[in-house]
N, C-alpha and C positions, 0 to 999 in steps of 0.2 A: 496722279493716276490716271491712265488711259481709259476712256470709256469702252474701249474695245475689249478691254479684259474683263468686263462685267457682263458677259452674256449669260443668261440665267438658264434654266431648264428649258429644253426645246430649242435654244437659241434665241429666245425672246430677249429684247434689250428694252428696258424702260424708258420712257419719254424724257428728254433733257436731263439725261443722268449728270453729264458732267456740270451743268449748272447747278443742279441741286446739291452735288458734293460740293461745289464751289461756295453755296449758301451755308451748308452745315459745317464744313470744314472738321470732319471728324478727327478726333484726337484721343491719345491713349487715356484710358481710365474712364472716359464718359460713357453716358447710357443715351442711346437714341430709339426712338419709336418710328417704325414703318408702320403708319396707321392704316394703309391700304396695301398689304402685304402681296396680294396677288401671287406671283410666281418668284417674288422674292428678290427682284433686281436691286431696288434700292438697298435692301438690308444686306445682301452680299456685297455690294460695292462699298458700302459704309465698313463692314467687317474685315474687307481687305485693305481698306485705307488706313485703318489704326487698331490699336489693340484695345478695342472697346467692347461694350457689350450692346445688344439690339433687341428690342422687344418686337415682333412682327405680329401685328392685330389684323384680323380679316373677319368679315361676316360669312365668306364662303368656306364651308368646311372642306371642299376640295383643294382650296388654296393652303389651309394648314395641314392638310394631309401630306401634299407635295413638298410643303416646306421642311419635312423632316429630314429630306436629302441634304438640304442646307444646313440643317442643324449638325447633322453628322460631320459636315465638314468644318465646323467651328465649335469643338466640343466645349460645352459650358459657358457660351457667349451669346446664343441665341435662344430666346423664349417665345414659344408660339401661344398665342391666346386667341380663341375663336370668339368673336364679338364684333360690335359696331364701334367706329371710331368715334361716335359721338358720345359713347360711354368711357372714354379712355381714362378720364379721372376716376371712375368707379373701379374699372379694371386694373389701375396701377396706382392704387391709393397709398404706397408705402413711400416712395421717394419721387422728388422731381427728375425731369430729364433733361438732357442738354441739347437736344434736337428733335424735330418731329417733321417727317416727310408724308405728304398726302397727295396722292394720284388719283384724281377724282374720275367717278365716272365707271365705265364698263371695262374690265380687262380684256385684252387680245384673246388669251384663252376663252374666256366667257363667249366672246364673239365668235371664235371659231368652231365652238361646240355646238352644232346645231340642236342639239336635245336640250340646251339650256334656253332657247327661244328667243335669244336677244336679236338675232340677225335675220335679215329677209334674204341673205345671198344663197342660204340653203334652208330647205323645209324642215321644219321641227314644230314641236308643241309651243303653243303660245304661252310660255311660261314667264321669263325675264326676272324671275327673283335671285337676287344674290345669295341668299340665304335659303333655307328649305321651309321657312314658315310662311304664313299670312296668304292672303288671296293672290293668285296667279294673274297674268294680264288678260288671259282668257275669261276669267270671272270678271273682271272689270269691263271688258268689252261686251260680254254678254248680258251683264245684269244692271248697268249703269243705264239711266235714262238719257234720251238724247240730249237735253240741256246739260248734263253732267259730262257727257263724253265731249262735247263741243267745248265746254270749259277747260278740260283737262287737255285737249289738242291745242287750244289757242293760248293757255296761259302757260304751259309746260313745254309745248313744242313750237310755239310762235309760228304756227300755221295760219296763214290767212284765210285758206279755205276750210277752217276748222268746221264751221256749220254743215258745209256740204259733206265733208267727211263723216262726220257724226251722222248725218241723214242717211247716206250710203251703208254705214254699218248697221243701223236699225232695220233697215231694208233687207239687208243680206241675211241678218241672223234671224229675220221672220221666215227665211226659209229653211235655215239650218244653222246651229251653232257655230260660230266661228272659232276655231280651235287650233288653227295652224298658222306659222308665220306666213306662208306663201298666200294664203286666202286672205289675211288682213292686208297685205301688200298689195295684192290685186284690187281690193276693194278702194284702197286709196288711190292707186294709179288710175283707177276709172273717173275719178273726179279732179285729182291735181295733175296738171301738165308738167312734163319734164322742163326743168329749168336750164338756162343756157350755160350754167357752169358744169353740167353732167351729174348733178347730185340727184340721186334717185329720189322721185316724188314720195315716196313712203318714208324717207328718213325723218322728218320731224315728227310724224306721228309716232313712230316708234319710239323717238326720244320720250316724246310725252308719257307714254304708257310706262317706259321703263323707270323715268323719274317718280311717277305717281306709285307705282307698285312699290318700290323700294324706299320712297320718302326720302329722296337723295338730297334735296334741298333742305329739308328740315334737319336732316343728318349732318349736312355741312354747317349749319348755324350751330348746332350743338356742339360739333366738333371743335369748331373754332373758339368758342367760349370755354370749353374743356381744355383745351390746348393752353390758353391764357392762363389756366389755373395750375397745371402741371410742369409748365416749362420754368426751369431755374433762371435765375438773374442771367443775362448773356445767353440763354439759350435760344436758338434760332427755329423759325418755322419757315417751311418751304412747301408751298401749295401749287399744284399744276392743275390748271382747269382746262376744259375742252369746249365750253360754249359759254355764250354771253351771261345766260341765266347764273351759272356758278362764279364767273369771274367778278360779276357784279356785286354778289355776296361777299366774295372775299375782298374784294376793293373797299366796298363800304364799311366792313367789320374793321380792317385794318387801319383805314383814315381815321374812323370815329375813336379807336383805341390807341391812337399814336399821337406824336407831336404835329402831325399833319392835319388834326381834326380844326375846323373852322373855329377862330377865336371869338367871333361874334361882333357885333357893331360898336365901335367906340363911342357911339352916341346912346347906346343901351346901358342900363344899369349893370354894374359889374355882377358876375355871378361865379360862384366858386365851382373851378373845374378840376376834377379830379387828376392827379398826375397821370401822364400816359403810360400804358403798359407795353407799348411797343414802340420801337425806333424803326422806320421803314429803311430797308436796305436798298430798294430802288423805288423811285416814285412812279414810275410806269412798269407796266407788266414787261418781263423778258419773254423773248420770242425764240422759237428754236432757230437753229442755223439752217442755211440753204442746203448744206451737206446732209444734215439729219432730215429734213423734209424729203430730199431727193432719195434717201435710204429708206425712209420709214413715211410713207403718204399720210399715215394715220396722225403724225404728230403736227400737220399742218396748221391745226387750229389750235394748238396748245399755247397756255400763257402761264407763266410761272410769276408769283409773288411771293415775296420774302420780307421777313421782319424779325428783329431781334428784341427778346424779353428785357424790359427794365426791372429796376428793383420796386416799383409801385405795386401796391397790392391789386389783385384781380378785381375787376369791376363786378359789381353784383348784377346777376341776371335777373330781369323782371319776369314773373310768372306770367 
């Protein structure tokens, strides 16, 4: 199937579509989960590639609503569920699935809609919630202490000037609450200089608050464990990440749960090692093609990691 055939609502194309399809290898009669449904790009491509069924899962009610259009295209073959992919084993308890696709991070429609508050390219309310519940980014920015802000910005944004940014936020909010994306971006730019690569100085801070508000890294860890539990033997997992924090979690999980896990020292006493739950399909992350990055600059930082489920029982998750 050609990737160009899988344009979705509004002309949006998901990142590394051809590579994800190559991993999943959709086949007739199988069941697949698009765990980050978004605008349904992966789901539609899978449904076009084989006479199979797809479950589309997303925490964003707007994504589920838009997905009704795709469901109408494939009667009886697409099920839509509103929820977090970290809960996929609870939301799909009845049967195993033959493949799972996860496209991490914020979707293009969320970035492009100013009222969602994800982007500093257009002014909007400082929200950043992928779903409709929980504290907004404005709540975090205006109610967290300076050390808490610094920790969030450093740990989740990897911003070297985290302390200075936190200090500037506290000073600014003492005059008036920080409630818009433009105001937060201006505060960050006042203390972080532009980089040589042209990336906006506010990028890392916005990433940090988005990850915090949506607990995205915790969601990813829960999702990987849940995927291990619901994938059928021979089922495949494809995860596309967009920054090092996400990719590091995926890399470590798959290696620890696969035959690539460290064997230990031959000088140490032998220990029982559980059978691997995954076989890696590629030792290294797969990168987008030059053609794709030229067509879609947002794909430049994308990394795809993929693995196939073995017959070994899922590892117990430590509480």
